[in-house]
C-alpha positions as CSV (number, residue, x, y, z in Angstrom):
1,M,-0.3,-0.6,0.0
2,T,1.6,3.3,-1.2
3,E,1.5,6.3,1.6
4,E,-0.9,8.3,-0.1
5,H,-3.5,5.7,0.2
6,D,-2.7,4.4,3.9
7,R,-5.2,5.8,6.1
8,R,-3.7,5.3,9.5
9,R,-3.5,8.0,11.7
10,G,0.1,7.1,13.5
11,Q,2.9,4.6,12.6
12,R,2.6,1.1,13.9
13,V,4.9,-0.6,15.3
14,R,5.1,-4.6,15.9
15,V,4.2,-5.9,19.5
16,A,4.1,-9.3,20.5
17,A,1.5,-9.7,22.8
18,A,-1.9,-11.3,24.1
19,A,-5.1,-10.0,25.0
20,T,-8.8,-10.7,25.5
21,L,-11.8,-8.6,24.3
22,A,-15.5,-8.2,25.5
23,T,-18.3,-7.1,23.7
24,Q,-22.0,-6.6,25.2
25,G,-25.4,-5.4,23.7
26,R,-27.9,-7.9,21.6
27,L,-25.8,-8.6,18.9
28,N,-22.7,-10.4,18.5
29,A,-22.4,-10.1,22.6
30,N,-19.2,-12.2,23.6
31,D,-17.7,-12.2,27.3
32,Q,-14.2,-13.1,26.5
33,A,-12.7,-14.0,23.3
34,F,-8.7,-14.1,23.2
35,C,-6.5,-12.5,20.4
36,A,-2.9,-12.0,19.8
37,V,-1.6,-8.6,19.2
38,R,-0.3,-7.9,15.8
39,D,0.5,-4.2,16.5
40,V,0.1,-0.7,18.5
41,S,0.0,2.7,17.4
42,R,-0.8,5.7,19.4
43,S,-4.4,5.7,18.1
44,G,-4.9,2.2,17.8
45,I,-4.3,-1.4,18.1
46,G,-4.3,-4.3,15.5
47,L,-5.6,-8.1,16.8
48,E,-6.1,-11.2,15.5
49,T,-8.7,-13.2,16.5
50,G,-11.2,-16.0,16.0
51,Q,-14.1,-14.0,17.3
52,P,-13.9,-11.0,16.4
53,P,-16.6,-7.5,17.4
54,L,-18.6,-6.0,14.5
55,I,-17.6,-2.5,13.4
56,G,-18.9,0.3,15.4
57,Q,-19.3,-2.0,18.6
58,R,-17.7,-0.8,22.0
59,V,-15.2,-3.3,23.2
60,L,-13.6,-4.0,26.6
61,L,-9.7,-5.3,25.8
62,R,-7.5,-6.6,28.5
63,L,-4.7,-6.5,27.1
64,A,-1.5,-8.5,28.8
65,L,2.1,-6.8,28.9
66,D,4.9,-8.2,30.7
67,E,3.4,-9.2,34.2
68,T,0.3,-6.1,34.0
69,V,-3.0,-6.1,32.5
70,H,-4.2,-3.3,30.9
71,E,-8.1,-2.8,30.7
72,L,-9.0,-0.3,28.0
73,R,-12.7,1.0,26.4
74,T,-12.1,0.7,23.0
75,L,-14.1,1.1,19.4
76,A,-13.8,-1.0,16.9
77,T,-13.0,0.3,13.3
78,R,-11.9,-2.4,11.5
79,V,-12.9,-6.3,11.1
80,Q,-11.4,-8.0,8.1
81,R,-11.8,-11.6,7.4
82,R,-8.1,-13.3,6.5
83,A,-8.6,-15.6,3.1
84,R,-9.7,-19.1,4.0
85,S,-9.2,-19.1,7.6
86,D,-11.5,-18.4,10.6
87,Y,-9.3,-15.7,11.7
88,Y,-10.0,-11.9,11.6
89,E,-7.7,-8.7,11.5
90,V,-9.2,-6.3,13.7
91,G,-8.8,-2.6,14.4
92,L,-9.4,-1.0,17.7
93,D,-9.5,2.7,18.4
94,W,-8.0,4.2,21.4
95,S,-10.4,7.4,21.1
96,G,-12.4,5.9,24.5
97,C,-9.3,5.5,26.7
98,T,-8.5,7.8,29.2
99,P,-4.5,9.3,29.0
100,E,-3.9,7.0,32.6
101,Q,-5.2,4.3,30.8
102,L,-3.0,4.9,27.8
103,A,-0.1,6.0,29.7
104,F,1.4,2.0,29.3
105,L,1.5,3.2,25.6
106,E,4.2,5.9,25.8
107,E,6.4,3.5,27.5
108,V,6.0,0.4,25.1
109,L,6.6,3.2,22.2
110,A,9.6,4.4,23.9
111,V,11.1,0.9,23.9
112,V,10.3,-0.1,20.1
113,E,12.0,3.1,19.2
114,T,15.1,2.6,21.1
115,Q,15.5,-0.5,19.4
116,Q,15.4,0.8,16.2
117,T,17.8,2.9,16.6
118,L,20.4,0.2,17.7
């Protein structure tokens, strides 16, 4: 994808982490779907899961980094089925999170940026 067609608001960095997501409501309610984290940015997170939310659905994300679990209220902005599989690529937006909830993100991005300059 060329830069002019890339609609992402922030640079994505690869992160290896585990997460769960929970959704509520009458449609597609799910109390705990397991996910693999693909990447993060200052505007959101990319995941892979077999139990995706609906686009526009509010999602409670529990993100495990090191020995800490972060609870984040996110919004599903992208859900795309992977070809010939039962897995989906999911994009969640941080816009519903508080600065306190996202404090970990600055630490993660700083570590990744430091590793990239070595």
